[in-house]
ROSE-636372 format. One record per atom (N, C-alpha, C, O): x, y, z. Coordinates in steps of 0.001 Angstrom, whole numbers, padded with zeros to 6 digits, always signed. Layout:
XYZ/...
//
This chain:
-008514-004720-024820/-008383-005445-023615/-008303-004678-021710/-007269-004418-021095/-009579-004518-021273/-009266-003529-020159/-008537-003928-019280/-008544-005156-019363/-007793-003554-018337/-006756-004198-017356/-007762-004829-015836/-008768-004378-015288/-007020-005874-015601/-007668-006464-015086/-008011-005517-013371/-007439-004517-012938/-009030-006254-012809/-009307-005304-011389/-008027-005753-010441/-006816-005533-010471/-009172-006702-009350/-008168-007046-008948/-008511-008450-008082/-009281-009069-008815/-008287-009245-006836/-008559-010195-006495/-007170-011590-007472/-006458-011412-008460/-007369-012933-006491/-006107-013500-006440/-005911-013714-008159/-004760-013700-008597/-006772-013861-008864/-006885-014104-010085/-006462-012960-011198/-006283-013246-012382/-006353-011895-010772/-005691-011172-011322/-004212-010938-011189/-003567-010051-011748/-003780-011838-010388/-002324-011785-010160/-001903-012929-011227/-000698-013124-011387/-002892-013737-012006/-002651-014720-012873/-002439-014074-013899/-001402-014073-014562/-003886-013197-014187/-003967-012778-015702/-002841-011113-015704/-002510-010606-016776/-002578-010735-014859/-001310-009634-014713/-000320-010418-015312/+000203-009737-016194/+000162-011487-015251/+001320-012239-015692/+001331-012359-017317/+002353-012350-018004/-000225-012493-017876/-000621-012495-019354/-000026-011435-019956/+000780-011489-020885/-000620-010054-019171/-000510-008905-019725/+000784-008518-020029/+001299-008209-021104/+001381-008607-018507/+002821-007743-018356/+003462-008763-019644/+004172-008142-020435/+003261-010450-019967/+003873-010923-020884/+003334-010440-022381/+004028-010310-023389/+002315-010274-022286/+002000-009222-023870/+002613-008105-024172/+002958-007870-025330/+002907-006970-022810/+003602-005850-023020/+004776-005788-023538/+005211-005056-024427/+005644-007233-022455/+007076-006740-022717/+007832-007673-023967/+009010-007685-024324/+006887-008287-024367/+007259-009515-025786/+006654-009363-026976/+006560-010372-027676/+006216-008334-027382/+005204-007586-028423/+005807-007681-029825/+005328-007957-030925/+007080-007340-029375/+008056-007686-030726/+009176-007887-030026/+009147-009102-029827/+010158-007462-029520/+011029-008418-028665/+011128-008668-027224/+010785-009760-026770/+011557-007766-026503/+011252-007747-024738/+011758-006094-024660/+012832-005676-025093/+010887-005430-024112/+011472-004019-024343/+010261-003562-023033/+009069-003868-023005/+011039-002749-022029/+009887-002244-021248/+010587-000616-020937/+011719-000377-020515/+009522+000345-021295/+009509+001754-021041/+008708+002582-020261/+007489+002738-020331/+009822+003296-019223/+009163+003579-018075/+009122+005009-018078/+010144+005326-018686/+008685+005763-017834/+009048+007438-017720/+009297+007547-016466/+009159+006695-015588/+009757+008869-016374/+010309+009232-014824/+008638+008845-013987/+008376+007981-013150/+007875+009739-014546/+006688+009452-013570/+006153+008066-013110/+005586+007904-012029/+006347+007229-013882/+006007+005962-013792/+007286+005197-012822/+006926+004468-011898/+008356+005347-013011/+009145+005048-011902/+008984+005267-010486/+009414+004515-009612/+008346+006330-010305/+007802+007166-009102/+006631+006635-008650/+006391+006651-007443/+006095+006307-009200/+004774+005401-008512/+004858+004204-008770/+003881+003455-008745/+006087+003820-009070/+005984+002310-009021/+006738+001969-007522/+006289+001124-006748/+008149+002902-007216/+008706+002910-006031/+007516+003416-004624/+007346+002762-003595/+006884+004628-004951/+006073+004884-004251/+005068+003581-004025/+005144+002817-003063/+004390+003515-004794/+003196+002080-004692/+003986+000959-003326/+003440+000625-002274/+005510+000548-003846/+006287-000551-003195/+006556+000122-001744/+007028-000631-000893/+006295+001491-001375/+006295+001647-000247/+005419+001923+000505/+005550+002125+001712/+004126+001975-000314/+003115+001717+000610/+002794+002521+001766/+002523+002060+002875/+002847+004032+001386/+002161+004969+002546/+001209+005438+002758/+001203+006406+003518/-000066+004940+002155/-001427+005548+002200/-001603+006395+000871/-001903+005927-000227/-001299+008068+001246/-001774+009077+000503/-000759+009090-000525/-000660+010070-001264/+000044+008039-000645/+001021+008420-002038/+000320+008395-003410/+000736+008975-004413/-001140+007423-003300/-001462+007786-004549/-001781+009295-004823/-001367+009690-005914/-002356+010106-004144/-002543+011484-004513/-001181+012186-005340/-001121+012968-006289/-000649+011845-004916/+000928+012037-005977/+001159+011979-007559/+002161+012355-008166/-000132+011359-008133/+000254+010472-009401/-001343+010876-010217/-002340+010994-009504/-001427+011028-011464/-002378+011087-011929/-003263+009463-012106/-002638+008422-012304/-004506+009505-012011/-004915+008344-012402/-004941+007197-013440/-004909+005971-013332/-005042+008398-014909/-004277+007635-016057/-002894+007320-016230/-002478+006690-017202/-002032+007835-015117/-000448+006704-014966/-000535+005621-014256/+000295+004716-014338/-001770+005592-013313/-001515+004747-012359/-002161+003371-013007/-001852+002260-012578/-003393+003637-014439/-004013+002788-015513/-003007+002268-016159/-003107+001048-016290/-002019+002772-016639/-001038+003069-017727/-000143+002096-017051/+000560+001624-017944/+000157+001596-015978/+001003+000467-015105/+000233-000304-014736/+000856-001169-014120/-000988-000552-014749/-002232-001716-014509/-002244-002244-016244/-002200-003463-016415/-002289-001566-017186/-002036-002113-018462/-000876-002907-018686/-000715-003829-019486/+000024-002336-017738/+001416-002889-018071/+001662-004371-017280/+002452-005307-017407/+000582-004055-016437/+000713-005455-015791/+001923-005132-014654/+002682-006079-014448/+002134-004100-014023/+002783-003388-012892/+002548-003611-011665/+003373-004042-010859/+001238-003292-011408/+000066-002902-010710/-000863-003276-010458/-001461-003804-011395/-001353-003263-009524/-003160-003811-009808/-003833-003314-008124/-003338-003436-007003/-004990-002801-008530/-006106-002241-007237/-005941-003234-005856/-005960-004464-005818/-005834-002615-005145/-006179-003209-003716/-007969-003540-003882/-008864-003061-004579/-007885-004676-002781/-009852-004772-002662/-009878-004167-001476/-008753-003958-001022/-010867-003773-000741/-011083-003616+000491/-011172-004574+001380/-011438-004281+002546/-010988-005748+001037/-010588-006246+002316/-009020-006231+002645/-008339-005974+003638/-008765-006665+001213/-007318-006107+001160/-006748-005131+002549/-006218-005421+003622/-007092-004081+002010/-007182-002725+002447/-006980-002560+004214/-006151-001986+004920/-008505-003593+004543/-008652-003577+006021/-007745-004736+006406/-006997-004269+007266/-007492-005778+006238/-006602-006413+006784/-005245-005977+006853/-004612-006544+007744/-004424-004900+005989/-003185-004178+006492/-003674-003181+006935/-002736-002391+007038/-005016-002481+007433/-004959-001548+008130/-004353-000196+007170/-003800+000802+007631/-004543-000394+006180/-003771+000659+005241/-005179+001174+004298/-005195+001078+003070/-005996+001568+004872/-007315+002061+003848/-006890+002636+002800/-007183+002141+001711/-006095+003819+002868/-005840+004616+001661/-004653+003804+000594/-004516+004255-000543/-003940+002765+000981/-003105+002263-000271/-004280+001360-001405/-004877+000283-001398/-004160+002459-002238/-005508+001585-003437/-004861+000863-004489/-005464+000228-005354/-003459+000989-004384/-002474+000337-005813/-001724-000895-004971/-001770-000844-003742/-001105-001885-005557/-000223-002811-004851/+000630-003379-005829/-000072-003677-006795/+001777-003658-006023/+002658-004181-007146/+002263-005322-007250/+001713-005955-006348/+002631-005943-009006/+002239-007564-008760/+003879-007730-008515/+004754-007080-007943/+003778-009253-009447/+005211-009887-009273/+006145-009163-009845/+007227-008864-009339/+005721-008846-010989/+006449-008105-012298/+006703-006544-011677/+007863-006133-011693/+005965-005938-011298/+006323-004729-010767/+007114-005155-009586/+008257-005154-010043/+007173-005411-008711/+008384-005685-007873/+009742-005960-008351/+010728-005618-007699/+009813-006559-009452/+011270-007249-010025/+011392-005498-011041/+012496-004955-011033/+010505-004968-011629/+011176-003892-012167/+011349-002442-010819/+011933-001365-010937/+010751-002883-009894/+011440-002123-008694/+013159-002868-008155/+014263-002337-008039/+013033-003240-008096/+013988-004285-007462/+015426-003815-008766/+016577-003800-008330/+015162-003452-010360/+015751-003124-011524/+015961-001526-011191/+016840-000725-011508/+014906-001436-010506/+015238+000057-010764/+015989+000676-009404/+016516+001788-009431/+015981+000033-008496/+017448-000206-007262/+018769-000554-007632/+019730-000016-007081/+018906-001441-008555/+020047-001944-008823/+020937-000396-010182/+022115-000056-010280/+019897+000026-010814/+020263+000900-011483/+020113+002676-010905/+020065+003683-011611/+020066+002572-009415/+019778+003774-008576/+018846+004629-008940/+019042+005809-008647/+017929+004358-009475/+016705+005403-009391/+016118+004895-008180/+015813+003750-007848/+015997+006420-007378/+015107+006328-006069/+014205+007736-006305/+014393+008722-007018/+013000+007306-005247/+011981+008236-005140/+012970+009828-005694/+012888+010339-006811/+013696+010240-004725/+014185+011655-005125/+014589+011630-006124/+013961+012522-006695/+015644+010958-007223/+015910+011690-008269/+014752+011173-009539/+014956+011018-010742/+013554+010998-008774/+012542+010459-010136/+011121+012129-009503/+010013+012458-009928/+011965+012650-008449/+010685+013484-008477/+010946+014845-009246/+011887+015639-009255/+009545+014772-009978/+009082+016051-011064/+008785+017451-010614/+009167+017201-009471/+008598+018114-010574/+007983+019771-010120/+006442+019294-009794/+005808+019748-008842/+005998+018449-010591/+004368+018430-010079/+004592+017443-008901/+003944+017776-007908/+005249+016446-008763/+005173+015490-007533/+006041+016323-006396/+006009+016051-005196/+006793+017348-006967/+007228+018182-005751/+005791+019252-005190/+005636+019520-003998/+005324+019503-005732/+004068+020784-005747/+003220+019655-004737/+002995+020043-003590/+002709+018172-005158/+001484+017712-004547/+002190+017090-003340/+001537+016792-002340/+003377+016908-003403/+003898+016333-001781/+003699+017842-000554/+003369+017776+000630/+003990+018923-001259/+004085+020116-000842/+002434+020158-000328/+002218+020018+000876/+001521+020314-001080/-000267+020615-000640/-000442+019410-000421/-001386+019093-001144/-000127+018597+000102/-000624+017262+000688/+000315+016918+001804/+000083+015832+002334/+001508+017732+002364/+001843+017694+003948/+002423+016800+003525/+002725+016498+004680/+003271+015440+002492/+004063+014696+002549/+005504+014897+002555/+006182+013952+002150/+006090+015940+002935/+007427+016346+002764/+008037+015064+003144/+008747+014466+002336/+007732+014451+004708/+008710+013080+005423/+008911+012020+003845/+009829+011272+003508/+007922+012298+003322/+007816+010625+002012/+008629+010762+001350/+009062+009773+000758/+009425+012505+001064/+010184+012083-000263/+010973+011357+000407/+011862+010724-000161/
//
């Protein structure tokens, strides 16, 4: 099943996707360091952050029901034209769990992320 795209209907269908992902065997969520980095960056939504990760990593989080793509209207409404992802309710809750666990942007930064930050001139974003 391909991940849903956007709109309000996405939130409803994403809950089904998240439920299916987490309860297929019992209840389990597995996230890599990169996944945590992406979720925290999407939560912060500072525009060019989506250049710091590969699209297939975002696709993995969409397939888990943690992020969705924003619509052109949403980007224009918030005046953040380059923010192409947003958290679902489940994604926001996962970010809260990451906060509780002390997982931050700083301690999830990988060498690849560090190089991308330098390349795109996003040093202030770390």
